[in-house]
C-alpha positions as a Python dict, from the first residue, in 0.01 Angstrom:
ca = {
    (1, 'M'): (0, 0, 0),
    (2, 'K'): (160, -139, -316),
    (3, 'L'): (-60, -124, -624),
    (4, 'N'): (-1, -490, -708),
    (5, 'E'): (-112, -592, -356),
    (6, 'L'): (-429, -390, -393),
    (7, 'L'): (-504, -528, -738),
    (8, 'R'): (-478, -885, -614),
    (9, 'A'): (-762, -806, -373),
    (10, 'V'): (-986, -690, -658),
    (11, 'E'): (-1147, -973, -853),
    (12, 'G'): (-1175, -991, -1228),
    (13, 'L'): (-862, -807, -1334),
    (14, 'D'): (-678, -876, -1657),
    (15, 'A'): (-421, -1151, -1596),
    (16, 'G'): (-52, -1070, -1563),
    (17, 'L'): (-83, -715, -1432),
    (18, 'E'): (197, -631, -1192),
    (19, 'F'): (239, -278, -1070),
    (20, 'G'): (491, -196, -798),
    (21, 'A'): (391, 169, -750),
    (22, 'E'): (287, 289, -407),
    (23, 'V'): (-79, 382, -377),
    (24, 'T'): (-136, 664, -130),
    (25, 'S'): (-510, 712, -187),
    (26, 'L'): (-809, 604, -396),
    (27, 'A'): (-1033, 845, -585),
    (28, 'Y'): (-1336, 843, -816),
    (29, 'D'): (-1345, 1225, -839),
    (30, 'S'): (-1050, 1379, -1025),
    (31, 'R'): (-1062, 1680, -793),
    (32, 'R'): (-962, 1452, -505),
    (33, 'V'): (-666, 1299, -685),
    (34, 'Q'): (-326, 1349, -522),
    (35, 'P'): (19, 1222, -616),
    (36, 'G'): (2, 845, -575),
    (37, 'S'): (-377, 813, -618),
    (38, 'L'): (-544, 523, -798),
    (39, 'F'): (-821, 682, -1007),
    (40, 'F'): (-1146, 496, -1081),
    (41, 'A'): (-1313, 626, -1398),
    (42, 'I'): (-1686, 572, -1356),
    (43, 'Q'): (-1953, 631, -1618),
    (44, 'G'): (-2221, 799, -1405),
    (45, 'E'): (-2573, 916, -1479),
    (46, 'K'): (-2471, 1278, -1531),
    (47, 'A'): (-2094, 1273, -1571),
    (48, 'D'): (-1837, 1040, -1728),
    (49, 'G'): (-1524, 994, -1520),
    (50, 'H'): (-1325, 907, -1833),
    (51, 'V'): (-1349, 1270, -1940),
    (52, 'F'): (-1146, 1366, -1635),
    (53, 'I'): (-863, 1114, -1679),
    (54, 'P'): (-621, 1383, -1810),
    (55, 'Q'): (-682, 1593, -1498),
    (56, 'A'): (-633, 1286, -1277),
    (57, 'L'): (-301, 1205, -1444),
    (58, 'E'): (-190, 1566, -1425),
    (59, 'R'): (-261, 1563, -1052),
    (60, 'G'): (-41, 1257, -1006),
    (61, 'A'): (-259, 947, -1044),
    (62, 'V'): (-39, 636, -1067),
    (63, 'A'): (-294, 434, -1266),
    (64, 'I'): (-648, 435, -1404),
    (65, 'V'): (-915, 172, -1331),
    (66, 'S'): (-1190, 142, -1591),
    (67, 'E'): (-1433, -99, -1756),
    (68, 'R'): (-1312, 13, -2098),
    (69, 'M'): (-1025, -99, -2313),
    (70, 'P'): (-710, 107, -2251),
    (71, 'P'): (-598, 376, -2494),
    (72, 'R'): (-270, 280, -2655),
    (73, 'D'): (-72, 554, -2481),
    (74, 'L'): (-200, 452, -2136),
    (75, 'A'): (-181, 73, -2165),
    (76, 'S'): (96, 49, -1905),
    (77, 'R'): (-106, 252, -1650),
    (78, 'W'): (-452, 109, -1718),
    (79, 'V'): (-633, -153, -1509),
    (80, 'R'): (-940, -297, -1678),
    (81, 'V'): (-1218, -443, -1462),
    (82, 'P'): (-1555, -596, -1558),
    (83, 'R'): (-1757, -400, -1297),
    (84, 'I'): (-1611, -66, -1191),
    (85, 'R'): (-1826, -7, -884),
    (86, 'R'): (-1755, -354, -753),
    (87, 'A'): (-1385, -292, -804),
    (88, 'L'): (-1407, 46, -629),
    (89, 'S'): (-1580, -102, -324),
    (90, 'T'): (-1351, -404, -304),
    (91, 'A'): (-1041, -187, -334),
    (92, 'G'): (-1180, 54, -73),
    (93, 'R'): (-1242, -228, 170),
    (94, 'F'): (-884, -352, 154),
    (95, 'F'): (-727, -7, 136),
    (96, 'F'): (-902, 94, 459),
    (97, 'G'): (-811, -225, 644),
    (98, 'Q'): (-1135, -424, 619),
    (99, 'P'): (-1318, -231, 892),
    (100, 'D'): (-1628, -449, 852),
    (101, 'L'): (-1444, -724, 1041),
    (102, 'H'): (-1477, -510, 1354),
    (103, 'L'): (-1833, -381, 1305),
    (104, 'K'): (-2193, -502, 1307),
    (105, 'L'): (-2385, -326, 1031),
    (106, 'I'): (-2759, -264, 1010),
    (107, 'G'): (-2899, -173, 668),
    (108, 'I'): (-3248, -26, 626),
    (109, 'T'): (-3426, -8, 291),
    (110, 'G'): (-3778, 86, 181),
    (111, 'T'): (-3959, 387, 37),
    (112, 'N'): (-4070, 554, 359),
    (113, 'G'): (-3955, 532, 718),
    (114, 'K'): (-3585, 464, 662),
    (115, 'T'): (-3465, 784, 829),
    (116, 'T'): (-3681, 761, 1140),
    (117, 'T'): (-3605, 389, 1181),
    (118, 'A'): (-3233, 466, 1151),
    (119, 'F'): (-3253, 742, 1414),
    (120, 'L'): (-3444, 510, 1647),
    (121, 'L'): (-3186, 235, 1606),
    (122, 'D'): (-2903, 480, 1660),
    (123, 'S'): (-3072, 595, 1982),
    (124, 'I'): (-3117, 235, 2101),
    (125, 'L'): (-2756, 140, 2029),
    (126, 'R'): (-2632, 448, 2212),
    (127, 'A'): (-2858, 369, 2508),
    (128, 'T'): (-2682, 32, 2517),
    (129, 'G'): (-2343, 202, 2533),
    (130, 'I'): (-2243, 105, 2179),
    (131, 'R'): (-2034, 361, 1993),
    (132, 'T'): (-2199, 373, 1655),
    (133, 'S'): (-2213, 566, 1328),
    (134, 'L'): (-2519, 673, 1130),
    (135, 'F'): (-2553, 725, 755),
    (136, 'G'): (-2871, 851, 593),
    (137, 'T'): (-3070, 1123, 423),
    (138, 'I'): (-3034, 1388, 692),
    (139, 'E'): (-2672, 1346, 798),
    (140, 'Y'): (-2371, 1121, 822),
    (141, 'R'): (-2243, 1083, 1178),
    (142, 'V'): (-1913, 905, 1234),
    (143, 'V'): (-1950, 818, 1603),
    (144, 'D'): (-1971, 1174, 1743),
    (145, 'R'): (-1859, 1373, 1437),
    (146, 'G'): (-2130, 1505, 1207),
    (147, 'L'): (-2084, 1536, 831),
    (148, 'P'): (-2316, 1664, 556),
    (149, 'A'): (-2507, 1393, 369),
    (150, 'L'): (-2451, 1417, -7),
    (151, 'N'): (-2662, 1108, -84),
    (152, 'T'): (-2884, 888, 131),
    (153, 'T'): (-2616, 618, 97),
    (154, 'P'): (-2255, 731, 43),
    (155, 'E'): (-2042, 614, -248),
    (156, 'S'): (-1864, 292, -149),
    (157, 'L'): (-1518, 446, -119),
    (158, 'D'): (-1643, 716, 118),
    (159, 'L'): (-1840, 458, 314),
    (160, 'W'): (-1536, 239, 370),
    (161, 'S'): (-1342, 544, 485),
    (162, 'Y'): (-1618, 636, 732),
    (163, 'L'): (-1634, 279, 862),
    (164, 'A'): (-1257, 278, 916),
    (165, 'Q'): (-1291, 605, 1107),
    (166, 'T'): (-1567, 444, 1313),
    (167, 'V'): (-1334, 162, 1415),
    (168, 'D'): (-1054, 408, 1493),
    (169, 'A'): (-1293, 600, 1722),
    (170, 'G'): (-1379, 283, 1914),
    (171, 'G'): (-1705, 217, 1734),
    (172, 'T'): (-1846, -132, 1699),
    (173, 'G'): (-2168, -67, 1505),
    (174, 'A'): (-2315, 134, 1219),
    (175, 'V'): (-2670, 201, 1105),
    (176, 'M'): (-2734, 307, 747),
    (177, 'E'): (-3019, 383, 514),
    (178, 'V'): (-2964, 182, 196),
    (179, 'S'): (-3135, 347, -99),
    (180, 'S'): (-3260, 165, -406),
    (181, 'H'): (-3015, 370, -616),
    (182, 'A'): (-2725, 254, -397),
    (183, 'L'): (-2836, -108, -432),
    (184, 'A'): (-2888, -89, -808),
    (185, 'Q'): (-2555, 88, -856),
    (186, 'E'): (-2379, -156, -618),
    (187, 'R'): (-2249, 122, -394),
    (188, 'V'): (-2275, -120, -101),
    (189, 'W'): (-2102, -409, -277),
    (190, 'G'): (-1915, -629, -30),
    (191, 'L'): (-2071, -485, 287),
    (192, 'P'): (-2168, -773, 519),
    (193, 'Y'): (-2483, -658, 696),
    (194, 'S'): (-2572, -831, 1021),
    (195, 'V'): (-2935, -715, 1002),
    (196, 'A'): (-3132, -605, 694),
    (197, 'V'): (-3459, -414, 749),
    (198, 'F'): (-3744, -360, 500),
    (199, 'T'): (-3994, -83, 581),
    (200, 'N'): (-4233, -66, 282),
    (201, 'L'): (-4256, -7, -90),
    (202, 'T'): (-4468, 269, -240),
    (203, 'R'): (-4444, 477, -556),
    (204, 'D'): (-4114, 664, -582),
    (205, 'H'): (-3804, 674, -805),
    (206, 'L'): (-3988, 512, -1096),
    (207, 'D'): (-3818, 766, -1321),
    (208, 'Y'): (-3502, 567, -1244),
    (209, 'H'): (-3629, 211, -1191),
    (210, 'K'): (-3903, 233, -1459),
    (211, 'D'): (-4153, 5, -1280),
    (212, 'F'): (-4235, -141, -940),
    (213, 'E'): (-4082, -479, -1016),
    (214, 'H'): (-3739, -334, -1087),
    (215, 'Y'): (-3773, -101, -787),
    (216, 'F'): (-3853, -400, -566),
    (217, 'E'): (-3573, -611, -710),
    (218, 'A'): (-3326, -337, -619),
    (219, 'K'): (-3454, -342, -259),
    (220, 'R'): (-3444, -721, -249),
    (221, 'R'): (-3070, -723, -319),
    (222, 'L'): (-3003, -607, 38),
    (223, 'F'): (-3145, -939, 162),
    (224, 'E'): (-2968, -1155, -93),
    (225, 'G'): (-2624, -1009, -31),
    (226, 'L'): (-2415, -804, -271),
    (227, 'G'): (-2086, -988, -299),
    (228, 'T'): (-2146, -1135, 47),
    (229, 'P'): (-2365, -1410, 193),
    (230, 'P'): (-2721, -1300, 283),
    (231, 'P'): (-2746, -1112, 615),
    (232, 'P'): (-2796, -1341, 917),
    (233, 'W'): (-3120, -1155, 1002),
    (234, 'A'): (-3401, -1015, 785),
    (235, 'V'): (-3651, -779, 952),
    (236, 'I'): (-3966, -749, 739),
    (237, 'N'): (-4284, -541, 755),
    (238, 'L'): (-4567, -793, 742),
    (239, 'D'): (-4825, -519, 684),
    (240, 'D'): (-4672, -436, 345),
    (241, 'A'): (-4763, -650, 42),
    (242, 'W'): (-4412, -615, -99),
    (243, 'G'): (-4271, -702, 241),
    (244, 'R'): (-4461, -1030, 236),
    (245, 'K'): (-4288, -1109, -94),
    (246, 'L'): (-3959, -1100, 98),
    (247, 'L'): (-4054, -1386, 329),
    (248, 'D'): (-3869, -1625, 98),
    (249, 'V'): (-3535, -1440, 116),
    (250, 'P'): (-3236, -1665, 190),
    (251, 'C'): (-3145, -1495, 520),
    (252, 'P'): (-3092, -1764, 788),
    (253, 'Q'): (-3330, -1595, 1037),
    (254, 'R'): (-3632, -1364, 1002),
    (255, 'L'): (-3831, -1135, 1230),
    (256, 'T'): (-4159, -986, 1111),
    (257, 'Y'): (-4325, -677, 1253),
    (258, 'G'): (-4646, -482, 1205),
    (259, 'M'): (-5007, -450, 1314),
    (260, 'N'): (-5078, -783, 1143),
    (261, 'S'): (-5180, -1036, 1408),
    (262, 'N'): (-4929, -1285, 1265),
    (263, 'A'): (-4636, -1046, 1307),
    (264, 'Q'): (-4375, -1151, 1561),
    (265, 'V'): (-4317, -795, 1682),
    (266, 'K'): (-4645, -608, 1730),
    (267, 'V'): (-4817, -367, 1965),
    (268, 'K'): (-5095, -410, 2218),
    (269, 'H'): (-5289, -161, 2430),
    (270, 'L'): (-5175, 130, 2216),
    (271, 'D'): (-5265, 486, 2315),
    (272, 'Y'): (-5224, 760, 2051),
    (273, 'R'): (-5153, 1062, 2268),
    (274, 'H'): (-5125, 1430, 2174),
    (275, 'N'): (-4758, 1418, 2275),
    (276, 'G'): (-4663, 1074, 2145),
    (277, 'L'): (-4734, 704, 2173),
    (278, 'E'): (-4773, 471, 2469),
    (279, 'G'): (-4841, 100, 2474),
    (280, 'T'): (-4692, -246, 2500),
    (281, 'I'): (-4478, -410, 2234),
    (282, 'V'): (-4493, -788, 2219),
    (283, 'T'): (-4182, -964, 2088),
    (284, 'P'): (-4040, -1319, 2082),
    (285, 'A'): (-3798, -1199, 2353),
    (286, 'G'): (-4078, -1075, 2580),
    (287, 'K'): (-4287, -761, 2630),
    (288, 'L'): (-4156, -407, 2656),
    (289, 'R'): (-4317, -79, 2752),
    (290, 'L'): (-4347, 173, 2469),
    (291, 'V'): (-4318, 541, 2558),
    (292, 'S'): (-4226, 761, 2261),
    (293, 'S'): (-4249, 1127, 2166),
    (294, 'L'): (-4307, 1026, 1805),
    (295, 'M'): (-4666, 1036, 1684),
    (296, 'G'): (-4892, 852, 1444),
    (297, 'R'): (-4937, 514, 1283),
    (298, 'A'): (-4644, 557, 1043),
    (299, 'N'): (-4408, 621, 1332),
    (300, 'L'): (-4547, 320, 1514),
    (301, 'A'): (-4435, 109, 1217),
    (302, 'N'): (-4090, 266, 1240),
    (303, 'I'): (-4076, 192, 1614),
    (304, 'L'): (-4170, -172, 1556),
    (305, 'A'): (-3906, -199, 1281),
    (306, 'A'): (-3638, -57, 1511),
    (307, 'T'): (-3748, -285, 1795),
    (308, 'A'): (-3732, -596, 1576),
    (309, 'A'): (-3391, -498, 1437),
    (310, 'S'): (-3261, -435, 1789),
    (311, 'I'): (-3373, -779, 1901),
    (312, 'A'): (-3198, -931, 1600),
    (313, 'Y'): (-2889, -731, 1693),
    (314, 'G'): (-2900, -874, 2045),
    (315, 'I'): (-3004, -564, 2244),
    (316, 'P'): (-3175, -627, 2583),
    (317, 'L'): (-3541, -519, 2605),
    (318, 'E'): (-3475, -260, 2879),
    (319, 'R'): (-3220, -84, 2658),
    (320, 'I'): (-3466, -86, 2368),
    (321, 'E'): (-3726, 80, 2592),
    (322, 'E'): (-3471, 342, 2694),
    (323, 'G'): (-3358, 415, 2340),
    (324, 'L'): (-3714, 452, 2211),
    (325, 'K'): (-3793, 696, 2490),
    (326, 'D'): (-3470, 895, 2445),
    (327, 'L'): (-3540, 996, 2084),
    (328, 'K'): (-3752, 1311, 2108),
    (329, 'A'): (-3770, 1404, 1739),
    (330, 'V'): (-3619, 1346, 1398),
    (331, 'P'): (-3530, 1662, 1198),
    (332, 'G'): (-3793, 1733, 936),
    (333, 'R'): (-4002, 1429, 1024),
    (334, 'F'): (-4330, 1553, 1174),
    (335, 'E'): (-4121, 1824, 1340),
    (336, 'R'): (-4328, 2072, 1540),
    (337, 'I'): (-4272, 2445, 1505),
    (338, 'D'): (-4393, 2605, 1828),
    (339, 'E'): (-4371, 2980, 1869),
    (340, 'G'): (-4666, 2998, 2110),
    (341, 'Q'): (-4931, 3009, 1836),
    (342, 'S'): (-5280, 2869, 1896),
    (343, 'F'): (-5253, 2625, 1605),
    (344, 'L'): (-5010, 2341, 1541),
    (345, 'V'): (-4746, 2375, 1269),
    (346, 'V'): (-4562, 2063, 1150),
    (347, 'V'): (-4279, 2026, 896),
    (348, 'D'): (-4243, 1688, 725),
    (349, 'Y'): (-4035, 1542, 443),
    (350, 'A'): (-4335, 1362, 285),
    (351, 'H'): (-4275, 1377, -91),
    (352, 'T'): (-4471, 1076, -217),
    (353, 'D'): (-4846, 1021, -218),
    (354, 'D'): (-4818, 741, 41),
    (355, 'A'): (-4599, 949, 273),
    (356, 'L'): (-4838, 1242, 232),
    (357, 'R'): (-5133, 1022, 330),
    (358, 'N'): (-4945, 900, 636),
    (359, 'V'): (-4848, 1245, 759),
    (360, 'L'): (-5194, 1391, 697),
    (361, 'S'): (-5362, 1097, 871),
    (362, 'T'): (-5137, 1155, 1172),
    (363, 'A'): (-5209, 1528, 1163),
    (364, 'R'): (-5583, 1462, 1145),
    (365, 'E'): (-5566, 1280, 1478),
    (366, 'L'): (-5437, 1604, 1634),
    (367, 'T'): (-5676, 1840, 1456),
    (368, 'R'): (-5955, 2000, 1657),
    (369, 'N'): (-6067, 2221, 1371),
    (370, 'R'): (-5920, 2229, 1016),
    (371, 'L'): (-5624, 2058, 854),
    (372, 'I'): (-5425, 2276, 612),
    (373, 'V'): (-5143, 2136, 399),
    (374, 'V'): (-4878, 2316, 193),
    (375, 'F'): (-4715, 2085, -61),
    (376, 'G'): (-4541, 2068, -397),
    (377, 'C'): (-4374, 1810, -622),
    (378, 'G'): (-4009, 1781, -717),
    (379, 'G'): (-3889, 1852, -1069),
    (380, 'E'): (-3703, 1601, -1286),
    (381, 'R'): (-3859, 1315, -1092),
    (382, 'D'): (-4144, 1069, -1155),
    (383, 'R'): (-4420, 1278, -1312),
    (384, 'A'): (-4683, 1008, -1260),
    (385, 'K'): (-4683, 1055, -883),
    (386, 'R'): (-4774, 1425, -904),
    (387, 'P'): (-5152, 1387, -957),
    (388, 'L'): (-5150, 1113, -691),
    (389, 'M'): (-4990, 1355, -446),
    (390, 'G'): (-5244, 1621, -542),
    (391, 'E'): (-5532, 1383, -480),
    (392, 'A'): (-5386, 1272, -145),
    (393, 'A'): (-5337, 1632, -31),
    (394, 'G'): (-5681, 1741, -145),
    (395, 'S'): (-5880, 1447, -13),
    (396, 'L'): (-5721, 1434, 333),
    (397, 'S'): (-5704, 1806, 412),
    (398, 'D'): (-5963, 2079, 457),
    (399, 'L'): (-5751, 2324, 259),
    (400, 'A'): (-5456, 2239, 32),
    (401, 'V'): (-5204, 2501, -79),
    (402, 'L'): (-5019, 2385, -390),
    (403, 'T'): (-4676, 2542, -439),
    (404, 'S'): (-4325, 2477, -567),
    (405, 'D'): (-4085, 2226, -410),
    (406, 'N'): (-3746, 2170, -581),
    (407, 'P'): (-3834, 2238, -946),
    (408, 'R'): (-3476, 2179, -1066),
    (409, 'G'): (-3471, 2217, -1446),
    (410, 'E'): (-3849, 2212, -1496),
    (411, 'D'): (-4097, 2499, -1509),
    (412, 'P'): (-4257, 2516, -1159),
    (413, 'L'): (-4596, 2604, -1306),
    (414, 'L'): (-4597, 2296, -1529),
    (415, 'I'): (-4510, 2077, -1230),
    (416, 'M'): (-4796, 2233, -1036),
    (417, 'N'): (-5033, 2170, -1328),
    (418, 'D'): (-4953, 1798, -1306),
    (419, 'A'): (-5044, 1793, -937),
    (420, 'L'): (-5351, 2010, -999),
    (421, 'V'): (-5520, 1724, -1186),
    (422, 'G'): (-5538, 1515, -869),
    (423, 'L'): (-5608, 1813, -645),
    (424, 'Q'): (-5915, 1911, -846),
    (425, 'K'): (-6029, 1549, -851),
    (426, 'A'): (-6050, 1557, -471),
    (427, 'G'): (-6310, 1833, -492),
    (428, 'K'): (-6190, 2017, -180),
    (429, 'P'): (-6089, 2384, -136),
    (430, 'Y'): (-5738, 2463, -258),
    (431, 'W'): (-5510, 2754, -344),
    (432, 'A'): (-5218, 2761, -587),
    (433, 'E'): (-4916, 2984, -522),
    (434, 'V'): (-4583, 2921, -696),
    (435, 'D'): (-4375, 3116, -443),
    (436, 'R'): (-4321, 2871, -155),
    (437, 'E'): (-4263, 3138, 110),
    (438, 'I'): (-4580, 3324, 13),
    (439, 'A'): (-4770, 2992, 15),
    (440, 'I'): (-4649, 2918, 369),
    (441, 'R'): (-4740, 3270, 477),
    (442, 'K'): (-5093, 3239, 333),
    (443, 'A'): (-5147, 2906, 511),
    (444, 'M'): (-5029, 3050, 844),
    (445, 'E'): (-5246, 3359, 812),
    (446, 'E'): (-5546, 3140, 732),
    (447, 'A'): (-5494, 2915, 1037),
    (448, 'R'): (-5711, 2954, 1345),
    (449, 'E'): (-5711, 2805, 1693),
    (450, 'G'): (-5725, 2426, 1682),
    (451, 'D'): (-5605, 2403, 1321),
    (452, 'V'): (-5304, 2200, 1210),
    (453, 'V'): (-5079, 2332, 932),
    (454, 'V'): (-4855, 2074, 763),
    (455, 'L'): (-4563, 2198, 551),
    (456, 'A'): (-4485, 1890, 342),
    (457, 'G'): (-4211, 1789, 102),
    (458, 'K'): (-3883, 1948, 210),
    (459, 'G'): (-3853, 1848, 574),
    (460, 'H'): (-3492, 1887, 692),
    (461, 'E'): (-3372, 2046, 366),
    (462, 'T'): (-3213, 2390, 397),
    (463, 'Y'): (-3221, 2480, 27),
    (464, 'Q'): (-3442, 2499, -279),
    (465, 'I'): (-3308, 2376, -614),
    (466, 'L'): (-3409, 2601, -903),
    (467, 'K'): (-3320, 2576, -1272),
    (468, 'D'): (-3017, 2804, -1260),
    (469, 'R'): (-2920, 2808, -893),
    (470, 'T'): (-2973, 2666, -548),
    (471, 'I'): (-3099, 2911, -286),
    (472, 'P'): (-3117, 2889, 95),
    (473, 'F'): (-3465, 2779, 198),
    (474, 'D'): (-3571, 2600, 516),
    (475, 'D'): (-3944, 2547, 579),
    (476, 'R'): (-3875, 2552, 953),
    (477, 'E'): (-3698, 2888, 945),
    (478, 'V'): (-3960, 3038, 715),
    (479, 'A'): (-4239, 2915, 946),
    (480, 'R'): (-4070, 3066, 1254),
    (481, 'R'): (-4010, 3397, 1076),
    (482, 'V'): (-4370, 3420, 955),
    (483, 'L'): (-4505, 3334, 1299),
    (484, 'G'): (-4280, 3603, 1449),
    (485, 'E'): (-4413, 3858, 1204),
    (486, 'M'): (-4765, 3752, 1305),
    (487, 'G'): (-4684, 3850, 1662),
    (488, 'Y'): (-4589, 3518, 1817),
    (489, 'Q'): (-4274, 3547, 2023),
    (490, 'G'): (-4185, 3188, 2090),
    (491, 'I'): (-4190, 2987, 2412),
    (492, 'A'): (-4023, 3145, 2712),
}
């Protein structure tokens, strides 16, 4: 593609720019630059792309795109734009052939439930025979090809590439978690969502957004459209107070869901079973039978969200039923670890006080004796939620084991001290052990028949981020190893 053709597709450029060079690729990381690349210099949170312009030019970049004024020696190879991330996404869309014209996109935002809702929707679309891609916290899946997830929502350039690959593989749909960071940073600029889903809003990421209002405004942008008209459908959780504030969004059509009697998609005759959920879901399109291996009230909300979004997408009720039933588990989301032990062990990603309350409330329904929770708080994140997590863990469990999560650059003991304030406030028994593997071992050794042990915070993660290094660490593998050492041999 000629550079001048690509530049005409990007709004807001300086007038009179005409470049005839051939662009062979786009890049925002200098390490990905090849001869013929157009390099986008982005001022990020931790790194400044302008620092790497010399490396990009040395590798063969034909021009630089930036928000800044050009240096005198690069004026002939410098493209100035008012909003770099908008320019990157717009250029990516045209460079990769406008794949959105051939796809129906579902975007899911909210604090909790995005991942499970996305997996449910992916299962429903596949039950319908739709070849679809999935982008979220656990993994990126381009139709049938899995890729590691670097962020919950990819950078726009990568996303457009994945969507083009989806079209090339015969795909017609894509489901993605849309994080508040991605919305605030306009990583999804220009993506025309067919359905936008809101799960809930609870305390998280306030270290970035500063307060709830800014956090909510970032989420709201999904429903207003970023460089596009508002999505045709808005799917909103009517049980959530912040969700009710979205009822005035400019989307042409809305579907509400929840336990609220006024919700359009709701459940009746619900049976919380030891092995899942059964009941009847009432929708504007008719009733459908709910049979799911997922457990608990929080997962019921995710199921209702996925059902409502599927109806908005145009999926028949029988295919929704099938897709809900087909999904047996979501990695690291109330994932059972069963090695034949007499107590239940569950691994969950819960890393906010609200998510911790949800997972412990679900676990309590399955507890015949005691509920034990192992939890920690992440470093370099919102400190104010740490005592709230401690109080949630302490008040809802019979024994809480406070440990380290991903301390990053902070002292793990100081992080634990923040959580200890809330834990002591709960007035329940607790232990503190900074070594996460030892903490898990102590909880397992304490467990007796009928107990439930919840390992909270890391879920699907296979690593632990320390100050000076990242080490392999998977709660699920640690739990299986400890259970094996305790004499449990797994299920034959």
